[in-house]
Phi, psi and omega in degrees: 000134180288157179288138179290152172288319181232136173217127173244143181232112177050046184286127180225150177218124178246143173237140178259127174244094186065237180269002185252142178254136177251122180270089185288325174227140183226105170053054181269120177239124183205150174241135175234123185274157176303135176086001178283154170241114190237131173262140177245121185233165177156158179292170176303133181082011184279342181111355185295321180289322176297318177302317181293320181294327177288317176301325180276006179059029174269348179207166180240151181285156172287322177207167183092181184235147171232117182247123180241120183051041177083357181254127176283109183259007187300324188244020179289155179279176186298320180295319179293320177295321179298320179295318178295316179302316185286330187260333190237347189233132173252143183239136172230133186241165176298312171278125193297336176058041176268149175285121190287338189262003180236167185287168174302318180300314180295324177297318181290328180293337193309311180299332181286333175294316177297330179274001177061039175279140182298152189303313183297318179293321178304309183297319180296314181292320180294318180295322179297321179290323176297319178295324181295332178258014174081024182235028179300331181270006180242017186301327184266002180277143173276162183307320182295342179268005182243152174287170179300317179295321177293321177298321179291327175295320175300317180297322177293317178300318178298320180293335184267347194293336177267012179054060183289162176271344181215140175248123177255122183240117183258104182050055187294344180247011187298333182255016188241153176285175187300310183298315181293325176300317179296321178298317179293321178293329176295319177299314181295320178295323177298318178296319178298315180295334177280357174113357182282137174279128183232130174237123182234134173269131177208150172256002183258118180300323180298327178282318180301331183291348175282342178275163180266356182206143180232128172258128182249127179250148173205131178053038176085354183248156174275113186250355179202142178216097188245128174265134186248121182277340183242051177303143182297145174261112186298324182291326176294321178296320178299319179296321177295321178296320179297318180296318180291328179290319180295324180292000000 
């Protein structure tokens, strides 16, 4: 059996609200293999967002272990976690979180500035990622000059520019209409087929169905882990949408 990309063992996270403790995660154990596309679902307060922030090294567990590429990152300090985030993890959010006053190219370059990559290499790598998501001709446009779907593509390109081993997407279609959501899922599926591991949080069953596996959370615990053999093909759905529109 190959080594998992991600492994959690009895992962728990508690928050204190005054004298009361909130058990946001309770004994979550899961393995995610390289190249999987996994949807994380659950009602509000179920623990799915806490799980994602720990996977993204934005927070640390109260107890248990989180192993990423064979490294136990559970007890690393803030500087070490920051280095892992910048080098190994790409983030895509519901709010695109683009800088409004600079171009799409400059937005994609941003993580490379933090990594102290030289300007010429930054621009080349950023432009290549924009082309990879179909926005090579929009590099000089600012966010306000782009549609919502195009802005999310810029955000995906920015998440990819440091060549992460995992892409974490938190409600990546939450601000988009149905057709544009399918377009974004087609981009994510293409990245998945190219070998990238993708974990996405969603409350929409229609979006979760594009993944090959679904983790279901409730009351801080993992209550379901379902592998789906007939995950939706986003490009096929787009073709059906085009056909219905033409009709």
